[in-house]
LUMKE-175783 format. One line per field, with one value per residue: x, y, z of N, C-alpha, C in turn; residue in one letter. Coordinates in nm, 3 decimals, padded with zeros to 5 digits, m for minus. Atoms other than C-alpha are relative to their C-alpha. Last residue first. Example, Ala and Ser with C-alpha at 12.3 -4.5 7.8 and 13.67 -1.06 7.14 Angstrom:
nu	c(m00.082:00.089)
nv	c(m00.119:m00.119)
nw	c(m00.006:00.000)
cau	c(01.367:01.230)
cav	c(m00.106:m00.450)
caw	c(00.714:00.780)
cu	c(m00.077:00.090)
cv	c(00.109:00.120)
cw	c(00.073:00.000)
res	c(S:A)
END
This chain:
nu	c(00.154:m00.062:m00.083:00.158:00.102:m00.131:m00.013:00.099:m00.028:m00.164:00.046:00.117:m00.139:m00.058:00.086:00.053:m00.121:m00.045:00.099:00.070:m00.142:00.100:00.012:m00.147:00.008:00.129:m00.007:m00.088:00.024:00.113:m00.071:00.059:m00.046:00.070:00.107:m00.119:m00.093:00.116:00.016:m00.063:m00.098:00.029:00.045:m00.103:m00.166:00.064:00.084:m00.154:m00.088:00.171:m00.085:m00.120:m00.012:00.033:m00.100:m00.116:m00.051:00.019:m00.144:m00.109:00.027:m00.062:m00.084:m00.057:00.110:m00.049:00.021:00.087:00.054:m00.028:00.044:00.131:m00.117:m00.093:00.172:00.027:m00.030:m00.025:00.108:m00.048:m00.027:00.071:00.119:m00.019:m00.021:m00.072:m00.084:00.034:m00.040:00.129:00.000:00.057:m00.077:m00.069:00.062:00.053:m00.017:m00.036:00.188:m00.012:m00.104:00.034:00.093:m00.061:m00.052:00.109:m00.026:m00.166:m00.041:00.090:m00.037:m00.079:00.133:00.113:m00.045:m00.049:00.027:00.014:m00.087:00.015:m00.110:00.068:m00.147:00.018:00.153:00.044:m00.046:00.014:00.194:m00.002:m00.086:00.088:00.064:m00.038:m00.099:00.133:00.013:m00.091:00.026:00.127:00.001:m00.107:00.051:00.034:m00.136:00.051:00.172:00.090:00.057:00.163:m00.028:00.066:m00.027:00.133:m00.041:00.051:m00.051:00.136:m00.046:m00.107:m00.178:m00.118:m00.068:00.076:m00.018:m00.002:00.124:00.099:m00.096:00.043:00.117:00.048:m00.112:00.061:m00.060:m00.081:00.067:m00.029:m00.157:00.072:m00.107:m00.004)
nv	c(m00.049:m00.044:m00.085:m00.093:m00.039:m00.045:m00.123:m00.160:m00.090:m00.080:m00.064:m00.037:m00.012:m00.207:m00.035:00.000:m00.032:m00.088:00.001:m00.019:m00.089:m00.142:00.012:m00.032:m00.092:m00.051:m00.087:m00.083:m00.160:00.026:m00.023:00.057:00.183:00.137:00.030:00.128:00.082:00.139:00.026:00.036:m00.040:00.087:00.066:00.034:00.063:00.155:00.040:00.064:00.107:00.117:00.076:m00.022:00.078:00.145:m00.044:00.091:00.130:00.077:00.032:00.002:00.184:00.011:00.018:m00.083:m00.003:m00.096:m00.189:m00.080:m00.036:m00.117:m00.158:m00.076:m00.060:m00.123:m00.103:m00.038:m00.110:m00.128:m00.054:m00.069:m00.064:m00.167:00.036:m00.048:m00.135:m00.039:m00.094:m00.018:m00.131:m00.082:m00.128:m00.058:m00.013:00.113:00.156:00.020:00.046:00.066:00.014:00.006:00.153:00.130:00.037:00.018:00.166:00.063:00.001:00.053:00.176:00.112:00.056:00.044:00.188:m00.006:00.017:00.046:m00.003:00.033:00.118:00.119:00.047:m00.031:m00.056:m00.113:m00.134:00.014:m00.132:m00.136:m00.017:00.001:m00.062:m00.072:00.078:m00.124:m00.235:00.023:m00.062:m00.091:m00.069:00.015:m00.017:m00.096:m00.125:m00.005:m00.019:m00.229:m00.091:00.085:00.138:00.065:00.029:00.108:00.095:00.086:00.154:m00.061:00.096:00.021:00.104:m00.022:m00.058:m00.052:m00.177:00.056:00.023:m00.102:m00.063:00.023:m00.013:m00.215:m00.096:00.094:m00.098:m00.196:m00.062:m00.114:m00.077:00.051:m00.112:m00.125:m00.065:m00.191)
nw	c(m00.009:00.062:00.025:m00.077:00.131:00.056:m00.111:m00.010:00.093:m00.049:m00.166:00.169:00.109:m00.049:00.042:00.116:00.107:m00.090:m00.012:00.186:00.016:00.074:00.186:00.184:m00.022:00.010:00.163:00.022:m00.089:00.088:00.140:00.082:m00.035:00.011:m00.111:m00.126:00.055:00.085:m00.086:m00.121:00.045:00.066:m00.058:m00.154:00.092:00.040:m00.117:m00.018:00.115:m00.113:m00.150:m00.041:00.109:m00.121:m00.035:00.047:00.012:m00.151:m00.045:00.118:m00.034:m00.130:00.043:00.108:00.093:00.131:00.052:00.052:00.123:00.046:00.020:00.104:00.217:00.093:00.075:00.115:00.065:m00.036:00.112:00.116:m00.015:m00.065:00.100:00.196:m00.045:m00.053:00.027:m00.133:m00.041:m00.032:m00.085:m00.137:m00.114:00.033:00.000:m00.168:m00.055:m00.010:m00.051:m00.121:m00.024:00.073:m00.143:m00.157:00.005:00.012:m00.185:m00.118:00.007:00.004:m00.130:00.019:00.093:m00.109:m00.151:00.116:m00.025:m00.159:m00.085:00.110:00.169:00.112:00.026:00.048:00.040:00.064:00.129:m00.047:00.063:00.183:00.061:m00.060:00.061:00.066:m00.020:00.004:00.143:00.084:m00.129:00.101:00.118:00.040:00.002:00.153:00.040:m00.106:00.063:00.112:00.015:00.126:00.140:00.088:00.044:00.004:m00.040:m00.173:m00.073:m00.187:m00.075:m00.075:m00.115:00.130:m00.095:00.020:00.250:m00.011:m00.022:00.075:00.118:m00.042:00.044:00.148:00.138:00.030:m00.135:00.032:00.003:m00.130:00.044:00.018:m00.076:00.062)
cau	c(00.359:00.744:00.665:00.339:00.548:00.801:00.535:00.403:00.793:00.802:00.441:00.529:00.921:00.661:00.437:00.720:00.867:00.527:00.532:00.851:00.817:00.526:00.707:00.907:00.525:00.395:00.778:00.757:00.449:00.445:00.782:00.643:00.853:00.826:00.997:01.329:01.027:00.773:01.081:01.296:01.143:00.783:00.795:01.062:00.872:00.546:00.690:00.833:00.486:00.281:00.589:00.504:00.149:00.146:00.295:00.039:m00.155:m00.086:m00.025:m00.339:m00.572:m00.397:m00.439:m00.854:m00.968:m00.823:m01.026:m01.060:m00.768:m00.705:m00.961:m00.856:m00.441:m00.611:m00.893:m00.565:m00.408:m00.667:m00.635:m00.299:m00.326:m00.590:m00.431:m00.115:m00.374:m00.523:m00.788:m00.718:m00.731:m00.903:m00.617:m00.604:m00.298:m00.511:m00.713:m00.431:m00.339:m00.606:m00.713:m00.297:m00.334:m00.657:m00.545:m00.250:m00.434:m00.685:m00.330:m00.266:m00.608:m00.670:m00.333:m00.384:m00.728:m00.548:m00.245:m00.473:m00.640:m00.369:m00.236:m00.573:m00.603:m00.971:m00.902:m01.186:m01.410:m01.048:m00.881:m01.076:m01.137:m00.679:m00.633:m00.918:m00.685:m00.413:m00.547:m00.744:m00.311:m00.229:m00.514:m00.470:m00.116:m00.180:m00.491:m00.226:00.033:m00.328:m00.397:m00.086:m00.015:00.132:00.328:00.409:00.729:00.755:00.937:00.856:01.105:00.975:01.153:00.983:00.938:00.620:00.361:00.400:00.736:00.594:00.331:00.648:00.901:00.632:00.614:00.945:01.008:00.690:00.902:00.724:00.708:00.693:00.521:00.319:00.373:00.100)
cav	c(09.302:09.161:09.075:08.894:08.699:08.567:08.473:08.280:08.122:08.067:07.852:07.633:07.552:07.541:07.239:07.069:07.012:06.874:06.604:06.558:06.463:06.294:05.952:05.997:05.971:05.686:05.552:05.626:05.486:05.076:05.066:05.187:05.274:05.637:05.904:05.955:06.024:06.228:06.479:06.603:06.578:06.603:06.841:07.018:07.032:07.063:07.448:07.497:07.428:07.642:07.910:07.944:07.871:08.110:08.397:08.263:08.319:08.683:08.736:08.699:08.810:09.125:09.182:09.110:09.081:09.045:08.955:08.611:08.547:08.681:08.498:08.201:08.203:08.214:07.914:07.736:07.784:07.674:07.357:07.306:07.260:07.049:06.751:06.794:06.814:06.521:06.358:06.030:05.835:05.503:05.263:04.954:04.901:04.888:05.130:05.358:05.311:05.410:05.723:05.809:05.725:05.918:06.187:06.248:06.255:06.514:06.725:06.691:06.779:07.045:07.188:07.182:07.345:07.668:07.708:07.702:08.031:08.179:08.118:08.267:08.568:08.679:08.498:08.488:08.181:07.936:08.092:08.039:07.652:07.630:07.732:07.467:07.181:07.352:07.282:06.882:06.845:06.902:06.647:06.408:06.416:06.496:06.262:05.991:06.071:06.072:05.707:05.534:05.680:05.989:06.045:06.223:06.396:06.706:06.982:07.281:07.365:07.667:07.634:07.849:07.859:07.877:07.786:07.322:07.386:07.463:07.202:06.965:07.116:07.136:06.755:06.655:06.894:06.684:06.331:06.153:05.747:05.475:05.530:05.224:04.882:04.686)
caw	c(m02.316:m02.212:m01.948:m02.048:m02.304:m01.990:m01.780:m02.103:m02.139:m01.716:m01.687:m02.097:m01.851:m01.545:m01.758:m01.851:m01.581:m01.423:m01.690:m01.652:m01.244:m01.322:m01.431:m01.126:m00.867:m01.057:m01.022:m00.589:m00.578:m00.774:m00.612:m00.229:00.022:m00.069:00.175:m00.087:m00.394:m00.226:m00.026:m00.229:m00.609:m00.521:m00.304:m00.502:m00.853:m00.621:m00.507:m00.898:m01.018:m00.703:m00.788:m01.176:m01.187:m00.947:m01.236:m01.423:m01.227:m01.126:m01.466:m01.639:m01.373:m01.401:m01.807:m01.744:m01.389:m01.044:m00.771:m00.852:m00.806:m00.429:m00.369:m00.540:m00.404:m00.087:m00.113:m00.195:00.134:00.302:00.079:00.090:00.517:00.530:00.242:00.487:00.833:00.688:00.486:00.443:00.041:00.066:00.038:m00.106:m00.308:m00.698:m00.513:m00.422:m00.804:m00.940:m00.765:m00.864:m01.221:m01.224:m00.967:m01.239:m01.521:m01.416:m01.290:m01.651:m01.795:m01.613:m01.643:m02.058:m02.041:m01.795:m02.080:m02.390:m02.138:m02.099:m02.393:m02.601:m02.359:m02.258:m01.866:m01.619:m01.686:m01.762:m01.520:m01.270:m01.367:m01.422:m01.077:m00.950:m01.139:m00.912:m00.642:m00.748:m00.798:m00.520:m00.245:m00.506:m00.367:m00.031:m00.019:m00.153:00.213:00.458:00.254:00.295:00.644:00.757:01.034:01.334:01.557:01.652:01.545:01.297:01.035:00.807:00.449:00.230:m00.037:m00.255:00.063:m00.060:m00.048:00.332:00.383:00.261:00.485:00.762:00.667:00.674:00.960:01.121:01.001:00.723:00.744:00.563:00.236:00.358:00.199:00.185)
cu	c(00.048:m00.155:00.005:00.140:m00.033:m00.027:00.111:00.019:m00.134:00.002:00.087:m00.007:m00.121:00.096:00.077:m00.113:00.010:00.131:m00.020:m00.066:00.031:00.049:m00.090:m00.078:00.159:00.057:m00.085:m00.005:00.121:00.026:m00.069:00.041:m00.041:00.106:m00.033:m00.084:00.081:00.113:m00.088:m00.064:00.057:00.154:00.015:m00.083:00.069:00.085:00.001:m00.042:00.130:00.088:m00.052:00.032:00.212:00.014:m00.013:00.087:00.031:m00.066:00.012:00.147:00.105:m00.052:00.019:00.189:00.148:m00.106:00.026:m00.087:m00.072:00.030:00.071:m00.034:m00.165:00.033:00.078:m00.107:00.006:00.079:m00.104:m00.136:m00.024:00.080:m00.053:m00.079:00.148:00.042:00.113:00.010:m00.083:00.091:m00.105:m00.005:m00.119:00.083:00.007:m00.108:m00.005:00.050:00.067:m00.103:00.003:00.100:m00.051:m00.015:00.038:00.043:m00.161:m00.031:00.133:m00.072:m00.079:00.029:00.111:m00.112:m00.089:00.097:m00.013:m00.083:m00.013:00.107:00.029:00.154:m00.120:00.108:00.081:m00.203:m00.079:00.129:m00.039:m00.153:m00.017:00.027:m00.187:m00.139:00.016:00.089:m00.158:m00.043:00.063:m00.048:m00.154:m00.041:00.085:m00.110:m00.191:00.130:00.017:m00.095:m00.046:00.079:m00.099:00.015:m00.127:00.020:m00.115:00.084:m00.078:00.022:00.011:m00.023:00.011:00.064:00.035:m00.142:m00.097:00.044:00.099:m00.068:m00.133:00.101:m00.018:m00.193:m00.018:00.083:m00.110:m00.028:00.065:m00.008:00.035:00.106:m00.080:00.061)
cv	c(00.156:00.135:00.143:00.117:00.060:00.101:00.031:00.055:00.054:00.071:00.137:00.151:00.131:00.007:00.164:00.156:00.068:00.209:00.195:00.102:00.041:00.079:00.105:00.001:00.063:00.131:00.015:m00.025:00.062:00.211:00.072:m00.025:m00.056:m00.129:m00.090:m00.036:m00.048:m00.069:m00.127:m00.071:m00.046:m00.079:m00.110:m00.093:m00.029:m00.095:m00.192:m00.048:m00.002:m00.159:m00.089:00.002:m00.080:m00.127:m00.138:00.018:m00.038:m00.115:m00.006:m00.070:m00.035:m00.086:m00.038:m00.020:00.061:m00.041:00.080:00.140:00.063:m00.038:00.044:00.060:00.061:00.035:00.136:00.132:00.040:00.058:00.131:00.048:00.062:00.139:00.175:00.135:00.070:00.163:00.052:00.119:00.105:00.152:00.130:00.026:00.009:m00.069:m00.104:m00.126:m00.085:m00.054:m00.158:m00.073:00.029:m00.105:m00.079:m00.027:m00.067:m00.144:m00.156:m00.042:m00.019:m00.134:m00.036:m00.048:m00.079:m00.223:m00.075:m00.051:m00.249:m00.153:00.005:m00.125:m00.135:m00.137:00.036:00.011:00.135:00.097:00.055:00.077:00.200:00.052:00.019:00.154:00.173:00.001:00.066:00.159:00.049:00.041:00.188:00.148:00.026:00.051:00.103:00.107:00.036:00.096:00.111:00.159:00.033:m00.120:m00.038:00.001:m00.052:m00.187:m00.075:m00.141:m00.047:m00.077:00.029:m00.103:00.026:00.027:00.085:00.190:00.065:00.069:00.146:00.098:m00.023:m00.019:00.138:00.049:m00.077:00.095:00.153:00.059:00.122:00.164:00.029:00.083:00.122:00.034)
cw	c(m00.010:m00.119:m00.076:00.041:00.042:m00.126:m00.107:00.133:m00.003:m00.203:m00.018:00.134:m00.051:m00.091:00.099:00.003:m00.071:m00.028:00.084:00.013:m00.181:m00.025:00.101:m00.058:m00.082:00.057:m00.035:m00.183:m00.049:00.029:m00.067:m00.114:m00.112:00.061:m00.111:00.106:00.107:m00.010:00.020:00.105:00.171:00.018:m00.017:00.063:00.054:m00.050:m00.022:00.205:00.087:m00.120:00.021:00.112:00.039:m00.045:00.192:00.039:m00.057:m00.039:00.089:m00.006:m00.044:00.017:00.115:m00.021:m00.117:m00.159:m00.140:00.105:m00.007:m00.231:m00.056:00.010:m00.076:m00.068:00.037:00.009:m00.137:m00.067:00.048:00.029:m00.167:m00.036:00.062:m00.115:m00.172:00.030:00.087:m00.010:00.126:00.047:m00.024:00.110:00.124:00.179:m00.010:m00.018:00.184:00.048:m00.042:00.134:00.178:00.018:m00.133:00.056:00.098:00.029:m00.008:00.114:00.026:m00.035:00.039:00.111:00.004:m00.069:00.159:00.123:m00.091:00.014:00.063:00.072:m00.040:m00.146:m00.156:m00.090:00.007:00.006:m00.151:m00.060:00.015:m00.018:m00.103:m00.056:00.005:m00.149:m00.083:m00.023:m00.062:m00.085:m00.202:00.009:m00.141:m00.128:m00.054:00.007:m00.236:m00.213:00.013:m00.072:m00.155:m00.069:m00.052:m00.091:m00.132:m00.103:00.021:00.024:00.104:00.110:00.182:00.101:00.069:00.129:m00.131:m00.066:m00.002:m00.104:m00.003:00.000:m00.118:m00.103:00.004:00.010:m00.070:m00.036:00.040:00.151:00.052:00.043:00.121:m00.080:00.058:00.036)
res	c(K:K:S:M:K:Q:Q:I:M:K:A:H:E:L:H:A:E:L:A:P:V:V:S:M:L:L:D:K:L:E:A:N:E:T:E:P:I:L:L:D:K:V:A:A:I:V:S:T:H:Y:A:V:E:N:D:I:Y:A:K:D:F:A:K:G:S:K:A:R:L:Q:E:K:T:K:E:A:D:A:K:L:Q:Q:S:V:A:N:D:K:P:T:V:S:L:K:E:T:L:A:V:A:Q:D:I:V:A:Q:H:D:N:A:M:T:R:A:F:E:L:V:Q:T:D:K:S:K:E:R:A:I:A:A:F:D:I:D:I:Q:N:A:T:V:A:A:S:A:V:E:A:D:S:L:T:P:N:G:Q:A:L:V:T:S:G:F:A:F:V:G:L:F:L:A:A:T:K:M:T:F:K:E:F:R:K:M)
END
C-alpha cells in the first residue's frame, strides 16, 4: 500500500485555507497526513457539500436551486462511493484528523449561516457559498492533492473528479448570475 506521501504543515495549512474560501495563511511545522487521513478529508469535503444541499432542499422553493442541490447531493455521493471503494481496495480506513476536523468546524459555521436565512436571501447565500466552495475545492484538488498523491489510482480518481467539480462551479455561477438579474 502506497502512502499519499507526506503533507508538510505548510501544505496542510494551505489545504485548510483553500477550503476556508481562499485564505492562504501558511503555518510552520512538519506533521504528515497518512492515506487514511487524506481519505477522511476527501470524504469529509464531499459530505459537506451533500449537507449544504440538504439544507437547500429543505429551505429553497426556487426550482433551479433545488435542482442544483439535488445534483450536488447525487454527484458528491458518487464521489464518496468511489473514494470508499478505492480505500477498501487499498485496505485503508479513513481516519479523522486535524484537516477533516477543521473542514467540519468550518462547515458547521456555514450551515448555521445558511439556516438563519430564508427565501431569496437563502437562495443567494447558498449559491454564493457553492461558488466559493467549489472554487476552493478545485484549487485544493489541483494544486495540493493531485501533486501530493503518490498512489496512481488515487491520483486518477482525483483527476477524474476535477471536470465534474468545474461543471458544478460553472452551473453555480450561471445560477448566481441569473439571481443577480432578478
